[in-house]
C-alpha positions in Angstrom: 29.7 11.2 24.6 26.6 10.9 22.3 24.5 14.0 21.9 21.6 14.3 24.4 18.1 14.0 22.9 14.6 14.0 24.2 14.8 10.2 24.5 17.5 10.6 27.2 14.9 12.4 29.5 11.5 10.7 29.9 9.9 14.0 30.7 11.2 15.5 27.5 10.2 12.4 25.5 6.6 12.7 26.8 6.5 16.3 25.9 7.2 15.7 22.2 4.2 16.6 19.9 2.2 13.6 18.6 0.5 14.0 15.2 -2.5 11.9 14.1 -5.5 12.1 11.8 -6.0 14.1 8.5 -8.9 15.8 6.9 -9.0 17.7 3.6 -11.4 20.5 2.8 -13.8 20.1 -0.2 -11.8 22.6 -2.3 -8.5 20.9 -1.4 -7.0 24.1 0.0 -7.0 23.2 3.7 -5.5 20.1 5.4 -6.2 19.6 9.1 -4.5 17.3 11.5 -4.5 16.6 15.3 -1.5 17.4 17.4 -1.4 16.0 21.0 0.7 17.7 23.6 1.0 17.5 27.4 -1.4 19.5 29.5 0.1 22.2 31.7 0.1 19.9 34.7 1.7 17.1 32.6 -1.0 14.6 33.6 -2.9 14.3 30.3 -2.3 14.4 26.5 -4.5 17.1 24.9 -5.3 17.2 21.2 -5.7 20.3 19.2 -6.5 20.9 15.5 -3.8 22.4 13.3 -4.1 23.5 9.7 -1.3 22.3 7.4 -0.6 24.0 4.1 -1.2 21.4 1.3 1.4 23.2 -0.8 4.0 23.0 1.9 4.9 26.7 1.7 3.3 28.1 4.9 4.0 26.9 8.5 1.2 25.0 10.2 -1.2 27.1 12.4 -3.1 26.1 15.4 -6.9 26.3 15.1 -8.3 25.2 18.5 -7.3 25.3 22.1 -9.2 23.9 25.1 -8.6 22.1 28.3 -10.5 19.0 27.0 -8.9 18.8 23.5 -10.3 18.1 20.1 -10.2 15.1 17.7 -11.6 13.5 14.6 -11.6 16.4 12.1 -13.9 16.3 9.0 -15.4 18.9 6.6 -18.9 19.6 5.4 -19.4 20.5 1.7 -19.6 24.2 2.5 -16.1 24.1 4.1 -17.2 24.1 7.7 -14.7 22.2 9.8 -16.2 19.6 12.3 -14.5 17.9 15.2 -15.3 16.0 18.4 -14.7 17.5 21.8 -15.9 17.1 25.4 -15.3 20.8 26.0 -18.3 22.5 27.8 -20.4 25.0 25.9 -19.6 27.6 28.5 -16.2 26.9 30.2 -16.9 26.5 34.0 -13.3 25.6 34.8 -11.2 22.4 34.6 -12.7 20.4 37.5 -13.6 16.8 37.3 -17.2 17.4 38.1 -18.0 19.3 34.9 -16.7 16.7 32.5 -19.2 15.7 29.8 -19.4 13.3 26.8 -17.9 14.1 23.4 -20.1 16.3 21.2 -19.8 17.4 17.6 -18.5 21.0 17.2 -17.9 23.2 14.2 -15.6 26.0 13.0 -16.9 28.1 10.2 -14.9 28.3 7.0 -14.1 32.0 7.4 -12.9 31.6 11.0 -14.4 32.6 14.3 -15.4 30.8 17.5 -16.2 27.1 17.6 -19.8 26.3 18.4 -21.4 23.0 19.5 -23.3 21.5 16.5 -24.8 18.4 17.9 -24.8 16.6 21.3 -26.2 13.3 22.6 -26.7 12.3 26.2 -24.3 9.4 26.0 -21.8 11.2 23.7 -21.0 10.8 20.1 -18.5 8.3 18.8 -17.5 8.1 15.2 -19.3 10.2 12.6 -19.2 10.7 8.8 -19.9 13.5 6.3 -20.7 13.4 2.6 -19.2 15.1 -0.4 -22.4 16.9 -1.6 -24.9 16.9 1.2 -25.2 18.6 4.6 -26.3 15.3 6.1 -24.2 13.8 8.9 -24.1 10.2 10.1 -23.0 9.4 13.7 -22.7 6.6 16.2 -24.3 7.2 19.6 -26.2 5.1 22.1 -29.6 4.9 23.7 -30.4 3.3 27.1 -32.8 0.4 27.0 -36.4 1.8 27.1 -35.4 5.1 25.5 -37.0 5.9 22.2 -35.3 9.2 21.6 -32.6 11.6 23.1 -35.0 13.2 25.5 -36.0 9.9 27.1 -32.4 8.8 27.1 -31.3 11.9 28.9 -34.0 11.4 31.6 -33.0 7.8 32.2 -29.3 8.6 32.4 -30.0 11.4 34.9 -32.2 9.0 37.0 -29.3 6.4 37.0 -26.8 9.1 38.0 -28.9 10.4 40.9 -29.6 6.9 42.1 -25.8 6.1 41.8 -26.6 3.0 39.8 -23.8 1.5 37.7 -25.2 -2.0 37.1 -25.5 -3.2 33.6 -27.8 -6.1 32.6 -26.6 -8.0 29.5 -28.7 -10.2 27.4 -26.1 -11.0 24.7 -22.3 -11.2 24.2 -19.9 -9.5 24.2 -19.9 -7.4 27.4 -16.5 -5.8 27.2 -14.2 -4.4 24.6 -10.4 -3.8 25.0 -10.4 -1.4 28.0 -14.1 -0.4 28.5 -17.4 -2.0 29.5 -20.1 -2.2 26.9 -23.5 -0.9 28.0 -25.8 0.1 29.5 -26.4 2.2 26.3 -27.2 0.3 23.1 -25.1 1.6 20.2 -27.1 3.1 17.2 -26.3 4.8 14.0 -28.2 8.0 13.4 -28.4 10.5 10.5 -29.1 14.2 10.8 -30.2 15.8 7.5 -29.4 19.4 8.6 -27.8 20.5 11.9 -29.4 24.0 11.6 -31.7 24.9 14.5 -31.8 24.0 18.1 -33.4 20.6 17.6 -32.3 19.1 14.3 -34.2 16.1 13.1 -32.5 12.8 13.9 -33.2 9.6 12.0 -32.4 6.2 13.7 -30.9 3.9 11.2 -30.7 0.9 13.5 -29.1 -0.6 16.6 -25.5 -1.6 16.3 -23.6 -4.4 18.1 -20.0 -4.2 19.0 -17.8 -6.0 16.6 -14.1 -6.4 15.6 -14.7 -4.1 12.7 -15.8 -0.4 12.7 -16.8 2.2 10.1 -19.6 4.6 9.2 -19.9 6.1 5.7 -22.3 8.2 3.8 -22.8 8.1 0.0 -21.6 11.2 -1.8 -25.1 12.6 -2.2 -26.0 11.7 1.4 -28.8 9.4 0.5 -27.3 6.1 1.9 -25.5 5.3 5.1 -23.4 2.2 5.6 -22.0 0.9 8.9 -20.4 -2.1 10.4 -22.2 -4.1 13.1 -22.2 -7.7 14.4 -24.6 -10.6 14.0 -24.7 -14.0 15.7 -25.6 -15.3 19.1 -23.0 -17.8 20.4 -19.5 -16.4 20.8 -17.8 -18.3 18.0 -20.6 -17.4 15.6 -20.5 -13.6 16.1 -19.2 -11.9 13.0 -19.0 -8.4 11.5 -21.3 -7.4 8.7 -22.1 -4.2 6.9 -25.6 -2.7 6.8 -26.7 -0.2 4.2 -29.7 1.9 5.1 -31.7 4.7 3.5 -30.2 7.8 5.3 -33.5 9.7 5.0 -35.8 7.1 6.5 -33.5 4.7 8.3 -34.9 1.7 6.4 -32.3 -1.0 6.0 -31.7 -1.9 2.3 -29.1 -4.6 2.4 -26.7 -6.5 4.6 -23.3 -7.6 3.3 -22.4 -10.8 5.1 -21.0 -14.3 4.8 -20.8 -17.2 7.2 -17.1 -17.5 6.7 -16.1 -13.8 6.4 -16.3 -10.5 8.2 -16.8 -7.1 6.6 -15.9 -3.6 7.8 -14.5 -0.2 6.8 -17.2 0.7 4.2 -16.6 3.4 1.6 -18.9 4.4 -1.3 -17.9 4.8 -4.9 -18.3 8.3 -6.4 -21.7 7.4 -8.0 -23.0 5.9 -4.7 -24.0 2.7 -6.4 -21.3 0.5 -4.9 -19.5 -0.1 -1.7 -15.8 -0.9 -1.3 -14.9 -2.5 2.0 -12.5 -4.7 3.8 -13.4 -8.4 3.8 -11.6 -10.7 6.3 -11.8 -14.4 6.0 -12.7 -15.8 9.4 -10.0 -17.8 11.1 -10.3 -21.6 11.7 -8.4 -24.2 13.5 -6.5 -24.9 10.2 -6.3 -21.4 8.6 -5.2 -18.0 9.8 -7.7 -16.2 7.6 -6.8 -13.4 5.2 -7.8 -9.9 4.3 -8.8 -8.4 0.9 -10.8 -5.5 -0.5 -14.4 -6.2 -1.7 -16.7 -4.4 -4.1 -20.4 -4.9 -3.9 -23.6 -3.3 -5.0 -24.8 -0.8 -2.4 -28.4 -1.7 -2.3 -28.8 -5.1 -4.1 -29.0 -7.7 -1.4 -28.5 -10.4 -4.0 -25.1 -9.2 -5.1 -22.4 -11.1 -3.1 -19.7 -8.8 -4.4 -16.2 -9.6 -5.8 -12.6 -9.6 -4.7 -10.7 -6.6 -5.8 -7.3 -8.0 -4.9 -7.4 -11.8 -5.8 -3.7 -12.0 -6.4 -2.4 -9.5 -3.8 -0.2 -11.3 -1.3 -0.5 -8.7 1.6 -3.3 -7.7 3.9 -4.8 -4.3 2.8 -6.1 -1.7 5.3 -9.3 0.3 5.0 -10.1 1.5 1.5 -10.2 5.2 0.5 -12.1 5.9 -2.7 -11.0 8.7 -4.9 -13.8 11.3 -5.6 -12.8 11.0 -9.3 -13.5 7.7 -11.1 -11.1 6.2 -13.6 -11.6 6.8 -17.3 -13.7 3.6 -17.6 -16.1 5.0 -14.9 -15.0 2.5 -12.2 -13.6 3.4 -8.8 -10.0 4.3 -8.0 -9.2 3.0 -4.5 -6.3 3.8 -2.3 -5.2 1.7 0.7 -2.1 0.9 2.7 -0.7 -2.6 3.5 2.3 -3.9 5.5 5.1 -5.0 3.1 8.6 -6.1 4.1 9.0 -3.8 7.1 7.2 -0.9 5.4 3.6 0.1 4.8 3.2 1.6 1.3 0.3 3.5 -0.2 -1.3 1.5 -3.1 -3.5 2.7 -5.9 -6.0 0.2 -7.3 -8.1 0.6 -10.4 -11.3 -1.4 -9.6 -12.1 -1.9 -13.3 -8.8 -3.0 -14.8 -7.3 -4.3 -11.5 -4.1 -2.3 -12.1 -2.2 -1.9 -8.8 0.6 0.6 -8.2 2.7 1.1 -5.0 3.0 4.9 -4.8 5.7 4.8 -2.1 9.0 3.1 -1.6 9.7 3.4 2.1 8.0 4.2 5.3 4.5 3.3 6.6 1.5 5.4 5.8 -1.9 6.0 7.4 -4.9 8.5 7.3 -4.9 8.7 3.5 -7.0 11.4 1.9 -7.4 12.3 -1.8 -7.7 15.8 -3.4 -11.0 16.8 -5.1 -9.4 16.5 -8.5 -8.0 13.0 -7.8 -4.5 14.1 -8.7 -2.9 14.3 -5.2 -2.8 12.1 -2.2 -2.1 13.2 1.4 -1.2 10.9 4.2 0.7 10.6 7.5 4.1 8.9 7.0 6.0 7.3 9.8 8.8 4.8 10.1 10.6 3.0 13.0 13.0 6.0 13.0 10.5 8.8 12.0 7.4 10.0 13.9 4.2 10.6 11.9 4.2 13.6 9.7 1.8 14.8 6.9 3.1 14.3 3.4 2.0 14.9 -0.2 2.1 12.3 -3.0 1.4 12.4 -6.7 -1.6 10.1 -7.3 0.0 8.5 -10.3 3.8 8.1 -9.7 5.0 4.8 -8.4 7.8 4.4 -5.8 8.1 8.1 -4.9 9.5 9.8 -2.0 6.8 12.1 -0.6 7.0 15.8 0.1 6.9 16.4 3.8 4.6 19.3 4.9 5.5 21.6 7.8 3.8 20.5 11.0 4.7 20.3 14.7 6.6 17.2 15.8 9.2 17.1 13.0 13.0 17.1 13.1 13.2 14.9 16.3 16.8 14.0 16.9 17.4 10.3 17.6 19.9 8.7 20.0 21.2 6.2 17.4 20.7 4.7 14.0 18.6 2.1 12.2 19.7 -0.9 10.1 18.4 -4.3 9.2 19.2 -7.9 10.2 18.6 -10.8 7.7 18.7 -14.5 8.0 17.0 -17.7 6.8 14.7 -20.0 8.7 15.2 -23.8 8.8 12.4 -24.1 6.2 14.1 -21.7 3.8 11.9 -18.7 4.6 13.7 -15.3 4.4 13.6 -13.5 7.7 14.3 -9.9 8.6 14.2 -7.5 11.5 15.0 -3.9 12.3 18.0 -3.2 14.5 18.2 0.1 16.5 21.8 0.9 17.4 22.8 3.4 20.1 25.2 6.1 19.0 28.2 4.7 21.0 27.9 1.0 20.0 31.2 -0.2 18.5 33.4 -3.3 18.4 35.4 -1.7 21.2 32.3 -1.0 23.3 29.6 -3.4 22.2 26.1 -2.6 23.3 23.8 -4.9 25.3 21.0 -6.2 23.1 17.3 -6.0 23.9 15.1 -8.3 21.9 11.6 -6.8 21.6 8.8 -9.0 20.1 5.7 -7.2 18.7 2.1 -8.0 19.6 -0.7 -9.0 17.4 0.6 -11.5 16.5 -0.5 -10.6 13.0 1.2 -7.2 12.8 4.7 -5.8 11.9 7.4 -3.7 13.3 7.3 -1.1 10.5 6.1 2.2 12.0 6.8 4.7 14.8 5.5 3.8 18.3 5.1 6.2 21.2 4.0 3.4 23.5 6.7 0.9 22.4 9.6 3.3 21.6 12.9 1.5 21.0 14.6 4.9 21.1 14.1 5.3 24.8 16.1 2.0 25.3 18.7 3.2 22.7 19.2 6.4 24.7 20.0 4.2 27.7 22.6 2.4 25.7 20.8 -0.7 24.4 20.6 -2.0 20.9 17.0 -3.1 20.2 16.1 -5.9 17.8 12.6 -5.7 16.3 11.9 -9.0 14.5 9.1 -9.9 12.2 8.8 -13.7 12.8 6.2 -16.1 11.5 2.6 -14.7 11.9 3.8 -11.2 11.0 2.1 -9.2 8.3 3.9 -7.9 5.2 5.5 -11.2 4.0 2.7 -13.0 2.2 0.1 -15.5 3.4 2.8 -18.2 3.8 4.2 -16.2 6.7 0.9 -16.5 8.6 0.5 -20.2 7.7 4.0 -21.1 9.0 3.1 -20.1 12.6 -0.6 -20.8 12.8 -0.6 -24.4 14.1 1.8 -23.6 16.9 2.2 -20.0 18.2 5.3 -21.1 20.1 6.8 -23.0 17.2 8.0 -21.2 14.1 7.6 -17.7 15.6 9.9 -18.8 18.5 12.4 -20.3 16.1 12.4 -17.2 13.9 12.9 -14.9 16.9 15.8 -17.0 18.1 17.3 -17.2 14.6 17.2 -13.4 14.1 18.7 -12.9 17.6 21.5 -15.2 16.7 22.1 -13.4 13.4 22.1 -10.0 15.2 24.6 -11.2 17.8 27.1 -12.1 15.1 27.8 -8.3 14.8 30.9 -7.2 16.7 29.1 -4.1 18.1 26.6 -6.2 20.1 27.4 -7.9 23.4 26.2 -11.5 23.3 26.7 -11.9 27.0 24.4 -9.0 27.9 21.0 -9.7 26.4 17.4 -9.2 27.5 14.0 -9.8 26.0 10.6 -8.1 26.2 7.2 -8.0 24.6 3.6 -7.0 25.0 0.3 -8.8 24.3 1.4 -11.6 21.9 4.9 -10.4 22.5 4.2 -10.9 26.2 3.1 -14.5 25.4 6.3 -15.0 23.5 8.2 -13.5 26.5 6.6 -16.1 28.8 7.2 -18.9 26.3 10.8 -17.9 25.9 11.2 -17.9 29.7 10.1 -21.6 29.8 12.4 -22.6 26.9 15.8 -21.0 27.5 17.9 -19.2 30.1 20.0 -17.3 27.5 18.6 -13.9 28.5 19.6 -12.0 31.6 16.1 -10.6 32.1 12.7 -10.8 30.5 9.9 -8.1 30.6 6.4 -9.3 29.9 3.6 -6.9 29.4 -0.2 -7.7 29.2 0.8 -11.3 28.5 -1.0 -14.6 28.0 0.0 -17.1 30.7 -2.8 -19.7 31.2 -4.5 -20.3 27.9 -7.2 -22.4 29.5 -8.5 -19.5 31.7 -7.8 -16.8 29.1 -10.0 -18.5 26.5 -13.1 -17.9 28.7 -12.5 -14.4 30.0 -11.0 -12.4 27.1 -13.4 -9.9 25.6 -13.8 -11.8 22.4 -13.6 -15.5 23.3 -15.2 -16.6 20.0 -12.1 -15.6 18.0 -9.9 -17.4 20.4 -11.9 -20.7 20.4 -12.0 -20.7 16.6 -8.2 -20.7 16.6 -7.4 -22.6 19.8 -10.4 -25.0 20.1 -13.1 -25.3 22.6 -11.3 -26.0 25.9 -14.0 -28.4 26.9 -13.7 -30.4 23.7 -10.4 -29.9 22.0 -7.4 -29.3 24.3 -4.3 -30.2 22.3 -3.3 -26.6 21.5 -3.8 -25.5 25.1 -1.5 -28.3 26.2 1.0 -27.6 23.5 1.2 -23.8 23.9 0.2 -22.7 27.4 3.3 -21.4 29.1 1.8 -21.9 32.6 2.2 -25.7 32.3 6.0 -25.2 32.2 6.3 -22.6 35.0 8.7 -24.7 37.0 11.3 -24.4 34.2 11.7 -20.6 34.5 14.9 -19.3 36.0 15.3 -15.9 34.2 14.4 -12.8 36.3 11.1 -11.4 35.0 9.3 -8.1 35.3 5.5 -8.6 34.9 3.4 -5.6 33.9 -0.4 -5.6 33.7 -3.3 -3.1 33.8 -6.4 -4.0 35.7 -8.7 -2.6 33.0 -7.2 -4.8 30.3 -10.1 -6.8 28.9 -8.3 -8.3 25.9 -5.7 -10.0 28.2 -7.4 -9.8 31.6 -5.6 -9.1 34.8 -5.9 -12.7 35.9 -3.2 -13.7 33.5 -0.7 -11.3 35.1 -1.7 -12.3 38.6 -1.4 -16.0 37.8 2.0 -15.5 36.3 3.2 -13.4 39.2 2.0 -16.0 41.7 3.7 -18.8 39.8 7.0 -16.9 39.7 6.7 -16.4 43.5 5.8 -20.1 44.0 8.9 -21.2 42.1 11.1 -18.5 43.6 12.0 -16.8 40.4 13.5 -13.3 40.9 10.7 -11.1 39.7 8.8 -7.8 40.1 5.2 -6.9 39.3 4.3 -3.5 38.0 0.5 -3.2 38.4 -1.6 -0.4 37.0 -5.1 -0.4 38.6 -6.5 2.2 36.2 -4.9 1.3 32.9 -5.9 -1.2 30.2 -4.0 -3.1 27.5 -1.9 0.0 26.8 -0.5 2.3 29.5 -1.7 5.7 28.4 -1.6 8.3 31.2 1.6 10.3 30.8 3.0 9.8 34.3 2.1 6.1 34.2 3.9 5.9 30.8 7.0 7.6 32.4 7.0 5.0 35.2 6.5 2.2 32.8 9.7 3.1 30.9 11.6 4.0 34.2 10.7 0.6 35.7 11.7 -1.3 32.6 15.0 0.5 32.3 15.7 0.0 36.1 15.0 -3.7 35.9 17.2 -4.1 32.8 20.0 -2.0 34.4 20.0 -4.3 37.4 20.0 -7.6 35.7 21.7 -6.9 32.4 24.3 -4.3 33.4 24.7 -5.6 36.9 23.9 -2.2 38.5 22.4 -1.9 41.9 18.6 -2.0 41.9 17.1 1.5 41.9 13.4 1.7 42.7 11.8 4.4 40.4 10.2 7.3 42.2 6.5 7.2 43.1 6.1 3.4 42.9 
């Protein structure tokens, strides 16, 4: 029998520590991360700050502990550690009635008790510090009619006492992913010094919700840059970057383009330029692309220039080294999906020299040492949960040094390999294949095909919410394909699937499935398919095209593209790609699975959260009703209080338990066992 692991027991799986975020102190001696663990009653994940030794010699030590948890660590120039928490100033207990919005807290460099540094009536979202100034920039909201925090607090209290929840909107959008926008209007503020009971606050402007985020301060704290949105009609709304005087709030420039969106701003060491992400807007004909952009920080006449004109992949947010190159230009670090991995790259803005620092794994949360010689990041892979690592800033293709931290040495219930094949158009295709320990030619494992969401993403990192290892512990091999539209394979991979989301992506998924099933340790007669978001769309599309699978699981999936186009949280993006459903309907007719509902015969498990605003609940309800109408064997797992992702621990447990029970019944032929509590 294979060795038992945490993935064989859903309770043990949920109890595994989860590492996220990194912050490095100004002197480079302290590295802080967030570790999430289950609460004592096992109903919540609670984050705590842990200090990791950058040298990798000492074990990590816990810095904070509270019932509400901590997140978003960052340092001030004097070494004070900041973080966000909704913990009360004086702990009155752990009841629901005393919950409050997130505030900014601090831990002094020399140790001691945490103290609340700054609070806003509607809470604080993201914030930023600078390298050489005590100034802080933060995102918070004001209710309409409020000029300052005091008025805002009075208005919020009046609404609360009157039990008013209504929101009056005068522009789009009104929702985002899993939460309602409003009634507060987002603003960006700066605080020159948090000393004293009432620190001065400078309003740097209202901020509209956009697909891009980011707040940054220049190294000397004199400038603030932030992403916001402009435009009025849905398909014209786009992300821009505003730069303002951090002392007065006066806007100095806006970085924008009618055919591009900007986000994730970062200042160069001299504060004179911005490096940011620039995303070409999608159109009917083109899937857009992403690059890094360099522009003057204050000159509104400078359109900027492309830092990666010949780079085939899509870069993530830029991280600028505090030390410039020898020619005085910026050194920029970023990550990008590439061939089933996500390397760290170093770019010299002046010469254009580009170096991949890593050879395997996928990286995030990159930070650079004060001397520019060392890079720290979180590394994960399909078979490795996130862990802090250390890299030399100048060595290509290196294997990083892993730093001691909770959540390491997690035993897996199987192994990982790759599947390769070639598409009909000659494109090379690949997928990860998770194999359970006991799969063999004598005892071939059933295969679970799992299509990723996005669709412009990649199976290249660890997933807590979409863990193939839970399925492997139950005896399934899991195929994780990167079909057309996936990132990490050049622009051509996006272009292949853009005109028909059910065309080349479907063909690629089927080709990789066929290639995997040529292995003698997989059972071609016992196969299932599942996916979430775009993967859920593909699940529905597959259900209308073939009966080769014994079961299909579809989570947060698109079903009726006509209705979806009008109710998703960002309809403008959809209409630019799909067309206005009142004017141009050919892609709706070509791609909408609901038009082919009568062809479905495969048993389906439909899963949807009522708070999902990206793929609203109506999609799941329509699919469920159509399955009932055509008498398809099906079940509907409905979460009234969850969004696009299922996040509450016990709901997560029931998600996995229901999926496994459904697969066991239809793939293995076992008697249906209804999971407990549903």
